[in-house]
N, C-alpha and C positions, 0 to 999 in steps of 0.2 A: 248793455247787451249789444253785440255786434252781429251782423248777418253776413255770411260769406257764401257766395254763389257756388254751386257744386261744379260748374264748368271750370272753375279755378281750382277746385279741390276734389279731384276724382279719386277718392280713397274710401275704404270701407271702415265702419266704426271699429271693428275688431282690431284692425291694424293701428288705428289711432290710439285705442285703449292700451294695446301692448306697448307702444312706444312711449306714450306720455304718462300713463297712470298706473300700469300694472305693478310697478315696484315702489309706488308711493304708499303712505300709510292708509289703510282701510279703503282700497280702491273698489269701485263698483262699476258694473256694466249692465244696463238693462237694454236688451237688444231685440229688435224686431227682425228676426231672420226671414220671416215671410211678410212681405210688405203689402199692406191693405190700407185703404183710406180711412177706415174706421177703427181697426184693431191691430194694425201693424205699421202705423205711420212714423213713430218716433223711436230713436235709440238715444239713450242718455248715459253719460259717464262722468265720473269724477273721483276725487280722492281728498285726503287731508281734511277730515271733518273738524268743525269747531266745537262740536258737542257729541257725546255718545250716551245713549240711553239703553240699558239692558236690564233684564229681569229674570229671576228664577223663583218660581212660587210667588210669595209676597215680598221677597227681597229685591230691592231695586237699587241699581248703581247708576249714578250720573257723573260723567267726567266732563268738566268744563273749565277752560282756562288753566289747565294743569292741576286742577283740584278735583278730588273725588268725594262725592256725597253718597251716603247710604241711607235709604229710607225704607219703610215698610208700608205696604198698602196694595191696592188694586192697580196693576200696571196700566189698565185702560184709563182709570181716573187720573193717575199721576201724569200720564202722557197728555191727556186733555189739558191739564193745568199748565204743563210745560209749553205746549203749542200756543196757548193764549199769551204766555209771557214773551215768547221769542218774536222778534220782528225781522222782516226781510232785510237782507243786506242792501245798501244803496247800490244802484246800477247806473250805467251810462244811459243817456236819454234814449227812450224807446219809441218806435213808431207804433201806430195803432195795431199794425199786424204783429209786431213783436209782442205786444201786450197780451195777445191771445195764446202765447206759448203755454203748454200744459204744466211745465215745471219752472218755477221761478226761485229755486232754492227751497230747502226743507229737509225732510227726513227720508232716508232710503234704507231699506233693510227687510227684515222678515218678522212675521208673527207666527209662532209655532202652533200646531194644531192643539197642543195641550193647554194653551191659554183659554180654551173653552171652559175650563174649570173655574175661571173667574167670572163667568157669565151665568153658568148654571151649576147646581150642586150635582157632582158626578162622583161615582165610585173611583177607587184608586187601587187597581189590581196589577196592572202591567208593570214590567221592569223598565226603569229608565237607564238603560245600559250605555247609551251614547252620552248622556248628561251634558247637553248643550243649553245655553240660555233659552228661555221661552220666548223672549223678545230681544231683538238686537237691532237698534236703529241708530244710524249715524246722520248727523245734520251737516249739510254742505251749503256753502255759498257759491263755490266755484264749480261749474259744470259745463260740459259741451252737450249740445242737443242737435242731433241730426233729424231733419225733417225730410223723410223720404218721399213725401208727396210733392213738396215744393222745391226739392233738391237744393236745400240750403243747410248751412251749419250755423247754429246760434251759440255764441260764447257768453256765458253768464258769470258775473262776479268780477273779481279784481284781476289785475295783470293781464287784461285781454290782449294787449299788444304783444306780450311774450308768447301767448298762445297762437296768435296769428302767425308769428315767425316760425313757431314750432310746426304748425300745420303745413306751412310752405316747405319746410325741410323734409317732413314726412312724405309729402307729395313727390318730392324729387328723389327720395331714397328708398322708400318702401316698395319692394318687388317680391312679395311673399307668394310662393306657390304652396298654399296650405295643404291642398289635397295630397300631393305627392309626398310632402314632408311628414304629415302626421298620420297617414294611413300605415306607415311603416314603423312608427315608433312603438316600442313595447310598453304596455301599461301594467299588465299583471305581474305580481311577484309569485303567487302561488299557482296560478292557472286554474283555480276553482272558485266557484260561487257557492256559498252556503246560505240556506234559507233559515228563517226563524220558525218555520213549519217543516215537518216532513210532508210528503204528498198525501199520505193517509190522514194525518191530523188536519191538513187543510180541508180535505173533503169532509171530514167529520165536523169541522167548524161550520162549513156551509150547511150541512144537514141540521146542525143545531140552530143556525139562523133561520132556516126554513121552518123549524118547529115553532120558533117565536112568531113567525108570520102566520102559521096555521092556527095558533091560539089567539090571534088578534092583537098581539103586542105592537106589531109594526106592519107596514106594507112593504118596506124595502130597507135593506141595510147594505152599506158599503163594507166589504171585507177584503183585507189586503194581506199580502205576505212581503217580508223584507229580505233582500239578499245582501250579502257582504262578501268582499274579497280584499286581499292584500294587494297594494299597488306599489309601483316604483316610479311613477311619473308625476310631475307637478300638476296641481289641479287645473291650471290655466291651459296646459297642453291637452288635458282631457276635455276641457270646454271647447277648444278649437276643433277637436275631432268630432265631438257631438254636434257642434255647430254645422258641420258638413253633412253628417249622416242624418240628422233630424232637425233641420231648421224649423223654428217655431215663432209665432208672433209675440210670445211673452217669455222669451229666454232671459237668462240672467247669470251673472258671475259675481259673487260676493266673497271677498277675501278678508277674513278676520284674524289672520295670523295663525292662531292655534287650530283653526278649521276653516273650510271653504264650502260654499254652496255653488253647484254647477247645475243649472236648470235649463230645460228646453220645453217649457210648458205650452200646450196649445189652448189653455183655458183662462179666460178673464174671470176673476172673482167679482171685483167691484171697480167701477170707475165713477168719479164725480167730475163733471165738467160743466161749468156754468149752472150749477145746482141741479143738473140732470144726472140721475143715478142709472147706471147700466150694469147688469150682470148677465153672463153668458154661460149657463150650465151646459156641460158636455155629458151626454148619456147615450150609449149605443156605440159599439165598436165592431169592426170587421177588419181582418188583415188585408193588406193589399195583395192583389193577384200577381202571379208570375208572368201572365200574358195580358194584353189589353182585353181580350175576351173574358178572362177570369176576373179582371179588375171590374169590368162593367157588371158582371154577374153578382159579385160580392157587394157592390154599391147598391144595386137594385134590391138585393136580399135584405140589406140593412134598412133601406127606406120602407120596405113592405113589412118589416118585422113588427107584429103586434106587441110582442114582449118589450122590444126596445122602445117603441113608441109610448107604451104605458109607463115605462120607467122614467122617460123624459117628461111626460105630462105630470107625473106625480111630483117631480122635483120642481117643475115650473110653478105648480100650485104652492109648494113650500116657499119658494123664493118670492112669489107675489105676496104671500102673507108676511114674510120677513120684511120686505121693503115697505109694506103698508104701515109698519110701526113708526116709520120715520119720514114717510113721503106724504105729500098732500092728498087729500081725499079725492078719489077718482082719477088720479094721474098715473097710477100704476097700470101698465098695459103690457101685453105680450106683443112685442114688435115683430117677432118671427118665431113661430112655434117649432118648426123642424127644418133645419138646413143641413145639407151634407157638406162636410169639409174633408179635403184630402190632405194627408200627410205622407211622408215618404214610406212609412211602414204600415199605417192603418188608415181606415175611414172612421169618422165620428159623425154622429148627429148632434146638433147644437141648437139651443134656443136662445133668444134675446128678450130680456125683460127690462123695462125702463120705468122710471117714476121721477117726480120732481120733489127734491128734498125740502122739508119744511124750513122756513127761513131761520128759525131758531136752532136748527139741528146742524151738526158738523160731521166731519169724517169719523170721529171717534164714536159719536152716537150711532152712526150707520154701522160701524164695525160691531158694536155691542148688540145691535139688533139682528145681525146676520151671521156672525162668526161662530163656528167655521162654516164653510159653504155647504149647502144642502146636497150638492151633487156628490160629495165625498163622505157624507154621514148616512143619510137615509131619511125615511119619514115614518112616523113623526120623529123629529130631529133628536130630542132629548133621550127618548127611549132607545133610539138607534145608537146614540153615542154610549149609553150604558152597556149595550150589547157588544159594541166594538171593544170597550175596555175589558169586558169579560172574556171575549173570544181571542183577541190578539195578544200574544205573549209579551210583546215589548211596546213601550210608548212610541207613538208616531213621530214625536219631535217635530222637525220642520216639515216633514211630509204631510201633505194635505192642509198645511197652513197657508200662508200667503206671503208673496215677495212683491215689492214695488215701492212706490213713493207716496208721501203725503207732502204736498207743496204748500208753501206759505200763502199762495193765492187761493187756497181752499180746494184746489183740485186734488184728486187721488186716483191712482191706478194700481191695482193689485192683481196678481195672478193667483191661480190655485197651484200649489206646489205638487205637481205630478211630473213624471219623466225627469227626475231630478236626482243627482248624486249629492249625498252629504259626505264630505271628505275630512277625516280627522286622523292625524298621524299618518300611518301608512295603510289606513283602511278606507275603503269606499263602500258606502251603503246606498242602496236604492230600493224603493218599495213600489209595488203595483197591486191594484185591486180592481174590484168590479161590484156592481150593484146586484145584490141577491134578492130575488122576488119569489113568489109562490111556485112558479113553474120553472125555476132555474134548474138546469142539469149540472150537478157538481163537477163532473169532468169537463164539461164545456166551459164552466166558469173558471176552473183552474187553467185551462188552455188560454182563455181570454187574458189572464194575467201575464202569460208568457208572450202573447201577441203584443200587449202593451209595452212589455219589457224589451221587445226586439231591438229597438234602436240603441237602448242602453247596453244590452248584451253585446251587440255588434261593436259598439264603441270599445268595450273591454276585450272583445275578440274571443269569447268562449261561450259555451252553453252551460246552463245551470246543471249541477249534479245533486240529486236529492235521493234520500232514502224513501222507499215506499211503505215503510213500517211505522 
């Protein structure tokens, strides 16, 4: 592993990725568009995996050394076995500082929401119309890691000298003016967005959810609608535009050839670092104001909202219970109960919950105890997921699953897949939702989905068109 000082390499991760990795096999970019010492410190990129793991239902495919194996089983269990077998690639001599890097080679990819059916017994009503793998992980030795706090670039893996030379060439030649270039590019083919709900049916689904709350089945459920449009722009160009409009601490671009994932998520699902587990559920949303005075008013309104506070506290309790299954007794604590975070189009309230992982537990044990995240299901979780399957007409697929990495050194960092495009063929899909509680107003909840979709809609350049019947 080599360390390069940023005063020698004054370049952005997105430019390096586009030049070195975008056109390679299975490239990935996990990017912190909003830099923060705790949750936006690193950007990681790579390509050319040495192993691919993907699953659909119980059918699992593993591609390694040019050979493909098909097995049947629980993908979480098979992934656990695979991670035990694989060993980190040999690296150059590292300093003590380098050894603290979060990612030292390992798996990068996504876990779709529908993998929850391998953890709990759930009904199967919704249509799987996008039909993507439930899990798609690529294993990498060669990666670049940007440390935005220390202003350094880490090169991990083989052929580090070649990468150093490439970085120098990029520094000398890359002069991209992304804002002017990509705000003018056309993205849409049809100029329309279509939802999997009509306005009327979405309001009825909220009323049905409130009925389940009134009879005591649940306290809260996350209900979402999905939009689709035809596009004529390559997925990475869409990522570059979204990167400008809605920078986020847990953004990502994953290109699998037949489809791509373009994400600008503000929410961390799970991190393991030095056996300390962290989750940061997001609950509570207000749009940004058009003036500074409106902005301040909306922020105060969110912080004073009893409804939004109650939603967040309920999910914090759920996450504490989930972490308690795999964390040492009395180590699970709420580090921060309610914090206001600003994004280009919305305000959110966020909590931080931490715990210390049992020595005998690993990242897969943690996933099985907590997946999918409580902030995008509801409470109690299992009954909320049953209601989601009943009320939402299509499978969520990657939406509200998780994107990120599982490192060979035991670390893990995954987001919650929100503010994200799924791009397959010439179609782009994105989904937005909100937590429904007893005093939810259906029209206000519907509007909240549009507030959350604002950055994605702006990226596409249109407004949704829906029937009211």
